[in-house]
VEXTIMI-621763 format. One line per field, with one value per atom (N, C-alpha, C, O): residue number from 1; residue in three letters; atom name; x, y, z. Coordinates in nm, 4 decimals, always signed. Atoms other than C-alpha are relative to their C-alpha. Layout:
marke <- [NUM/...]
nudren <- [ALA/...]
torke <- [CA/...]
east <- [X/...]
north <- [Y/...]
up <- [Z/...]
This chain:
marke <- [1/1/1/1/2/2/2/2/3/3/3/3/4/4/4/4/5/5/5/5/6/6/6/6/7/7/7/7/8/8/8/8/9/9/9/9/10/10/10/10/11/11/11/11/12/12/12/12/13/13/13/13/14/14/14/14/15/15/15/15/16/16/16/16/17/17/17/17/18/18/18/18/19/19/19/19/20/20/20/20/21/21/21/21/22/22/22/22/23/23/23/23/24/24/24/24/25/25/25/25/26/26/26/26/27/27/27/27/28/28/28/28/29/29/29/29/30/30/30/30/31/31/31/31/32/32/32/32/33/33/33/33/34/34/34/34/35/35/35/35/36/36/36/36/37/37/37/37/38/38/38/38/39/39/39/39/40/40/40/40/41/41/41/41/42/42/42/42/43/43/43/43/44/44/44/44/45/45/45/45/46/46/46/46/47/47/47/47/48/48/48/48/49/49/49/49/50/50/50/50/51/51/51/51/52/52/52/52/53/53/53/53/54/54/54/54/55/55/55/55/56/56/56/56/57/57/57/57/58/58/58/58/59/59/59/59/60/60/60/60/61/61/61/61/62/62/62/62/63/63/63/63/64/64/64/64/65/65/65/65/66/66/66/66/67/67/67/67/68/68/68/68/69/69/69/69/70/70/70/70/71/71/71/71/72/72/72/72/73/73/73/73/74/74/74/74/75/75/75/75/76/76/76/76/77/77/77/77]
nudren <- [MET/MET/MET/MET/SER/SER/SER/SER/MET/MET/MET/MET/LYS/LYS/LYS/LYS/LEU/LEU/LEU/LEU/THR/THR/THR/THR/GLU/GLU/GLU/GLU/LEU/LEU/LEU/LEU/HIS/HIS/HIS/HIS/SER/SER/SER/SER/GLY/GLY/GLY/GLY/LYS/LYS/LYS/LYS/GLN/GLN/GLN/GLN/VAL/VAL/VAL/VAL/LYS/LYS/LYS/LYS/VAL/VAL/VAL/VAL/ILE/ILE/ILE/ILE/ASP/ASP/ASP/ASP/HIS/HIS/HIS/HIS/LEU/LEU/LEU/LEU/GLY/GLY/GLY/GLY/GLY/GLY/GLY/GLY/HIS/HIS/HIS/HIS/HIS/HIS/HIS/HIS/VAL/VAL/VAL/VAL/MET/MET/MET/MET/GLU/GLU/GLU/GLU/ARG/ARG/ARG/ARG/LEU/LEU/LEU/LEU/LYS/LYS/LYS/LYS/GLU/GLU/GLU/GLU/LEU/LEU/LEU/LEU/GLY/GLY/GLY/GLY/LEU/LEU/LEU/LEU/LEU/LEU/LEU/LEU/ARG/ARG/ARG/ARG/ASN/ASN/ASN/ASN/GLU/GLU/GLU/GLU/ILE/ILE/ILE/ILE/ILE/ILE/ILE/ILE/LYS/LYS/LYS/LYS/ILE/ILE/ILE/ILE/ILE/ILE/ILE/ILE/LYS/LYS/LYS/LYS/ASN/ASN/ASN/ASN/ASP/ASP/ASP/ASP/ARG/ARG/ARG/ARG/PHE/PHE/PHE/PHE/GLY/GLY/GLY/GLY/PRO/PRO/PRO/PRO/VAL/VAL/VAL/VAL/ILE/ILE/ILE/ILE/VAL/VAL/VAL/VAL/GLU/GLU/GLU/GLU/ILE/ILE/ILE/ILE/LYS/LYS/LYS/LYS/GLY/GLY/GLY/GLY/ALA/ALA/ALA/ALA/ASN/ASN/ASN/ASN/ILE/ILE/ILE/ILE/ALA/ALA/ALA/ALA/LEU/LEU/LEU/LEU/GLY/GLY/GLY/GLY/ARG/ARG/ARG/ARG/GLY/GLY/GLY/GLY/ILE/ILE/ILE/ILE/ALA/ALA/ALA/ALA/ARG/ARG/ARG/ARG/LYS/LYS/LYS/LYS/ILE/ILE/ILE/ILE/ILE/ILE/ILE/ILE/VAL/VAL/VAL/VAL/GLU/GLU/GLU/GLU/SER/SER/SER/SER/THR/THR/THR/THR/GLU/GLU/GLU/GLU/VAL/VAL/VAL/VAL]
torke <- [N/CA/C/O/N/CA/C/O/N/CA/C/O/N/CA/C/O/N/CA/C/O/N/CA/C/O/N/CA/C/O/N/CA/C/O/N/CA/C/O/N/CA/C/O/N/CA/C/O/N/CA/C/O/N/CA/C/O/N/CA/C/O/N/CA/C/O/N/CA/C/O/N/CA/C/O/N/CA/C/O/N/CA/C/O/N/CA/C/O/N/CA/C/O/N/CA/C/O/N/CA/C/O/N/CA/C/O/N/CA/C/O/N/CA/C/O/N/CA/C/O/N/CA/C/O/N/CA/C/O/N/CA/C/O/N/CA/C/O/N/CA/C/O/N/CA/C/O/N/CA/C/O/N/CA/C/O/N/CA/C/O/N/CA/C/O/N/CA/C/O/N/CA/C/O/N/CA/C/O/N/CA/C/O/N/CA/C/O/N/CA/C/O/N/CA/C/O/N/CA/C/O/N/CA/C/O/N/CA/C/O/N/CA/C/O/N/CA/C/O/N/CA/C/O/N/CA/C/O/N/CA/C/O/N/CA/C/O/N/CA/C/O/N/CA/C/O/N/CA/C/O/N/CA/C/O/N/CA/C/O/N/CA/C/O/N/CA/C/O/N/CA/C/O/N/CA/C/O/N/CA/C/O/N/CA/C/O/N/CA/C/O/N/CA/C/O/N/CA/C/O/N/CA/C/O/N/CA/C/O/N/CA/C/O/N/CA/C/O/N/CA/C/O/N/CA/C/O/N/CA/C/O/N/CA/C/O/N/CA/C/O/N/CA/C/O]
east <- [-0.1365/-12.4714/+0.0350/-0.0357/-0.0379/-12.2926/+0.0953/+0.1720/-0.0853/-12.1188/+0.0144/-0.0534/-0.0189/-11.9981/-0.1169/-0.1732/+0.1109/-12.2610/+0.0203/-0.0765/-0.0281/-12.0898/-0.0211/-0.0191/+0.0166/-12.1474/-0.1455/-0.1727/+0.1416/-12.5265/-0.0559/-0.0014/+0.0613/-12.7523/-0.1030/-0.1533/+0.1036/-12.9878/-0.1327/-0.1608/+0.1322/-13.3328/-0.0039/-0.1121/-0.0047/-13.2168/-0.0204/+0.0240/+0.0137/-13.3181/+0.0931/+0.0928/-0.1012/-13.0439/+0.0030/-0.0504/-0.0205/-12.9559/+0.1490/+0.2306/-0.1394/-12.6320/+0.0436/-0.0197/-0.0511/-12.4296/+0.1216/+0.1337/-0.1251/-12.0926/+0.0628/+0.0182/-0.0783/-11.8474/+0.1468/+0.1930/-0.1444/-11.4848/+0.0629/+0.0103/-0.0676/-11.2446/+0.0237/-0.0171/-0.0392/-11.1158/-0.1093/-0.2248/+0.0903/-11.2748/-0.0722/-0.1924/+0.0611/-11.3353/-0.1078/-0.2123/+0.0997/-11.5176/-0.1238/-0.2364/+0.1123/-11.7326/-0.0841/-0.2071/+0.0712/-11.8212/-0.0798/-0.1944/+0.0689/-11.9099/-0.1233/-0.2293/+0.1152/-12.1354/-0.1083/-0.2272/+0.0967/-12.3005/-0.0755/-0.1972/+0.0632/-12.3665/-0.1028/-0.2052/+0.0899/-12.5311/-0.1184/-0.2113/+0.1084/-12.7556/+0.0216/-0.0699/-0.0308/-12.5833/+0.0497/+0.1673/-0.0304/-12.5951/-0.0225/-0.0928/+0.0235/-12.5821/-0.1489/-0.2182/+0.1394/-12.9169/-0.0964/-0.2170/+0.0849/-13.0483/-0.0349/+0.0516/+0.0456/-13.2551/+0.0117/-0.0394/-0.0166/-13.1590/-0.0365/-0.0373/+0.0293/-13.2549/+0.1048/+0.1363/-0.0986/-12.9978/-0.0756/-0.1439/+0.0685/-13.1291/+0.0812/+0.0261/-0.0871/-12.8289/+0.1346/+0.1989/-0.1329/-12.5201/+0.0433/+0.0087/-0.0568/-12.3438/+0.1510/+0.2034/-0.1469/-11.9778/+0.0563/+0.1719/-0.0505/-11.9481/-0.0798/-0.1995/+0.0675/-12.0299/-0.0311/+0.0062/+0.0288/-12.1584/-0.1054/-0.1804/+0.1069/-12.3742/-0.1054/-0.0745/+0.1079/-12.7102/-0.0891/-0.1377/+0.0852/-12.9055/-0.1101/-0.0956/+0.1109/-13.2357/+0.0008/-0.0009/+0.0039/-13.2362/-0.1112/-0.1059/+0.1118/-13.5588/-0.0589/-0.0874/+0.0637/-13.6993/+0.0928/+0.0488/-0.0956/-13.3846/+0.1014/+0.1489/-0.1022/-13.1482/+0.1355/+0.1493/-0.1352/-12.7775/+0.0959/+0.0897/-0.1030/-12.4899/+0.1274/+0.1744/-0.1237/-12.1844/+0.1056/+0.0786/-0.1108/-11.8481/+0.0245/-0.0045/-0.0196/-11.7515/+0.0970/+0.0813/-0.0962/-11.4585/-0.0655/-0.0402/+0.0665/-11.6745/-0.1093/-0.1348/+0.1045/-11.9530/+0.0586/-0.0094/-0.0662/-11.7015/+0.0236/+0.0462/-0.0267/-11.6559/-0.1271/-0.1212/+0.1272/-12.0241/-0.0366/-0.0549/+0.0346/-12.1056/-0.1492/-0.2017/+0.1457/-12.4673/-0.0397/+0.0411/+0.0572/-12.6898/-0.1396/-0.2092/+0.1284/-12.9962/-0.1134/-0.1042/+0.1194/-13.3352/-0.1004/-0.2035/+0.0894/-13.4945/+0.0343/+0.1509/-0.0219/-13.5396/-0.0062/+0.0099]
north <- [+0.0347/+1.3107/-0.1315/-0.2309/+0.1208/+1.0569/-0.0858/-0.0356/+0.0954/+0.7436/-0.1253/-0.1403/+0.1257/+0.4032/-0.0927/-0.0889/+0.0943/+0.1340/-0.0882/-0.1217/+0.0887/-0.0805/+0.0668/-0.0012/-0.0716/+0.1881/+0.0077/+0.0613/-0.0082/+0.1519/-0.1354/-0.2400/+0.1215/-0.1017/-0.0577/+0.0109/+0.0681/-0.3533/+0.0741/+0.1333/-0.0616/-0.2219/+0.1424/+0.1955/-0.1392/+0.1227/+0.0057/-0.0820/-0.0302/+0.2624/+0.1157/+0.2166/-0.0999/+0.4642/+0.0289/-0.0463/-0.0376/+0.6424/-0.0068/+0.0454/+0.0082/+0.5627/+0.1376/+0.1958/-0.1325/+0.8842/-0.0087/+0.0675/+0.0087/+0.7726/-0.1368/-0.2149/+0.1226/+0.4855/+0.0385/+0.1295/-0.0166/+0.4722/-0.1196/-0.2307/+0.1126/+0.2613/+0.0246/+0.1262/-0.0106/+0.2022/-0.0403/-0.0617/+0.0298/+0.1229/-0.1337/-0.1432/+0.1320/-0.2460/-0.0002/-0.0633/-0.0105/-0.1662/+0.0716/+0.0276/-0.0773/+0.0921/-0.0846/-0.0808/+0.0844/-0.1522/-0.1093/-0.1360/+0.1064/-0.4304/+0.0534/-0.0092/-0.0595/-0.2038/+0.0394/+0.0258/-0.0348/-0.0814/-0.1248/-0.1210/+0.1265/-0.4432/-0.0470/-0.1053/+0.0410/-0.5052/+0.0950/+0.0644/-0.0966/-0.1988/+0.1028/+0.1781/-0.0955/+0.0036/+0.1306/+0.1655/-0.1252/+0.3287/+0.1179/+0.1059/-0.1220/+0.6809/+0.0327/+0.0143/-0.0390/+0.8009/-0.1174/-0.0964/+0.1184/+0.4430/-0.0141/+0.0010/+0.0229/+0.3771/-0.1499/-0.2322/+0.1403/+0.0529/-0.0168/+0.0797/+0.0304/-0.1177/-0.0991/-0.1963/+0.0895/-0.2808/-0.1122/-0.0887/+0.1158/-0.6291/-0.0586/-0.0907/+0.0570/-0.7590/+0.0700/+0.0781/-0.0586/-0.5807/-0.0202/+0.0579/+0.0218/-0.7287/-0.0133/+0.0101/+0.0016/-0.7796/-0.1108/-0.1025/+0.1167/-1.1091/-0.0234/+0.0049/+0.0367/-1.2196/+0.1191/+0.2324/-0.1049/-1.0228/+0.0987/+0.0711/-0.0976/-0.7121/-0.0337/-0.0428/+0.0330/-0.7970/+0.1219/+0.1772/-0.1152/-0.5185/-0.0406/-0.1349/+0.0200/-0.5060/+0.1151/+0.2324/-0.0989/-0.3290/-0.0408/-0.1481/+0.0262/-0.3111/-0.1395/-0.2095/+0.1275/-0.6179/-0.1202/-0.2304/+0.1112/-0.8326/+0.0171/+0.1278/-0.0031/-0.9221/-0.0302/-0.1240/+0.0159/-0.8887/-0.0033/+0.0819/+0.0118/-1.0026/+0.0670/+0.0396/-0.0719/-0.7762/-0.0361/-0.0367/+0.0198/-0.8622/+0.1283/+0.2374/-0.1174/-0.6289/+0.0994/+0.2201/-0.0893/-0.4885/+0.0908/+0.2113/-0.0821/-0.3721/+0.0862/+0.1974/-0.0782/-0.2587/+0.1270/+0.2293/-0.1186/-0.0199/+0.1081/+0.2239/-0.0958/+0.1484/+0.0702/+0.1551/-0.0591/+0.2423/+0.1077/+0.0792/-0.1133/+0.5872/+0.0264/+0.0401/-0.0155/+0.6360/+0.1114/+0.1597/-0.0880/+0.8745/-0.0520/-0.1057/+0.0507/+0.7885/+0.0785/+0.1997/-0.0659/+0.8612/+0.0252/+0.0889/-0.0154/+0.8512/+0.1263/+0.1641/-0.1243/+1.1658/-0.0252/+0.0677]
up <- [-0.0302/-1.0185/-0.0698/-0.0532/+0.0729/-1.2371/+0.0821/+0.1642/-0.0701/-1.1093/-0.0843/-0.1859/+0.0701/-1.2225/+0.0312/+0.1405/-0.0169/-1.2708/+0.1230/+0.1914/-0.1133/-1.0058/+0.1359/+0.2385/-0.1266/-0.7409/+0.0472/+0.1546/-0.0354/-0.7361/+0.0420/+0.0068/-0.0521/-0.5669/-0.0969/-0.1859/+0.0770/-0.7208/+0.0150/+0.1192/-0.0030/-0.8072/-0.0522/-0.0772/+0.0480/-0.9243/-0.1505/-0.2247/+0.1427/-1.2600/-0.0310/+0.0395/+0.0322/-1.4286/-0.1500/-0.2316/+0.1393/-1.7507/-0.0300/+0.0460/+0.0411/-1.9332/-0.0491/-0.1372/+0.0336/-1.9589/-0.0919/-0.1878/+0.0758/-2.0960/+0.0214/+0.1055/-0.0127/-2.1392/+0.0106/-0.0582/-0.0087/-2.0352/-0.0693/-0.0617/+0.0626/-2.2332/-0.1471/-0.2033/+0.1393/-2.5791/-0.0979/-0.0613/+0.1107/-2.9114/+0.0187/-0.0064/-0.0151/-2.8335/+0.1078/+0.0916/-0.1073/-2.5103/-0.0525/-0.0291/+0.0541/-2.6870/-0.0964/-0.0923/+0.0967/-2.9657/+0.0709/+0.0348/-0.0723/-2.7223/+0.0723/+0.0687/-0.0688/-2.5167/-0.0986/-0.0696/+0.1052/-2.8355/-0.0459/-0.0647/+0.0400/-2.9393/+0.1030/+0.0675/-0.1071/-2.6021/+0.0175/+0.0922/-0.0128/-2.6397/+0.1090/+0.1424/-0.1063/-2.3685/-0.0617/-0.0524/+0.0683/-2.5604/+0.0936/+0.1940/-0.0781/-2.4215/-0.0007/-0.1008/-0.0240/-2.2855/+0.0111/+0.0239/-0.0177/-2.2613/+0.1480/+0.2343/-0.1368/-1.9478/+0.0278/-0.0481/-0.0379/-1.7730/+0.1468/+0.2233/-0.1403/-1.4476/+0.0485/-0.0202/-0.0596/-1.2204/+0.0712/+0.1709/-0.0567/-1.1441/+0.1146/+0.2199/-0.1035/-0.9461/-0.0042/-0.1089/-0.0142/-0.8221/+0.1439/+0.2326/-0.1320/-0.5247/-0.0164/-0.1253/+0.0043/-0.4424/-0.0877/-0.1291/+0.0710/-0.6302/-0.1282/-0.1339/+0.1234/-0.9813/-0.0872/-0.0567/+0.0973/-1.2741/+0.0491/+0.1427/-0.0201/-1.2698/-0.1049/-0.2237/+0.0934/-1.4249/-0.0140/+0.0848/+0.0285/-1.5930/-0.0970/-0.1748/+0.0934/-1.7767/-0.0997/-0.0626/+0.1075/-2.1114/-0.0958/-0.1560/+0.0909/-2.3117/+0.0189/-0.0782/-0.0314/-2.1347/+0.0000/+0.0329/+0.0012/-2.1712/+0.1126/+0.1379/-0.1040/-1.8873/-0.0612/-0.1397/+0.0519/-1.9643/+0.1179/+0.2065/-0.1041/-1.7417/-0.0498/-0.1601/+0.0320/-1.7413/+0.1023/+0.2224/-0.0930/-1.5925/+0.0775/+0.0283/-0.0844/-1.3114/-0.0637/-0.0457/+0.0643/-1.5132/-0.1016/-0.1029/+0.1014/-1.8012/+0.0627/+0.0165/-0.0679/-1.5653/+0.0625/+0.0706/-0.0568/-1.4018/-0.1051/-0.0701/+0.1069/-1.7401/-0.0487/-0.1377/+0.0397/-1.7703/+0.1019/+0.2203/-0.0858/-1.6305/-0.0137/-0.1242/-0.0027/-1.5273/+0.0958/+0.1751/-0.1024/-1.3386/+0.0324/-0.0538/-0.0467/-1.1359/-0.0666/-0.0862/+0.0538/-1.2902/+0.1107/+0.0889/-0.1139/-0.9455/+0.0769/+0.0875/-0.0744/-0.7414/+0.1479/+0.2270]
């Protein structure tokens, strides 16, 4: 089941399925390594501040607005 990155709790491992938004959003996410089928781990996602994810060993802080545009699905069963 796919959902927005902001809808999941810290500690979850997810796979990027899609991105919502225009060309600039897509380019920025690509620059950050948030490509389709990439496995990421949610380090911090609470009601305040950025969403922090781990991608290939690096932590990246995403504003909540852009994090809402990232569609993911859980890799955990």
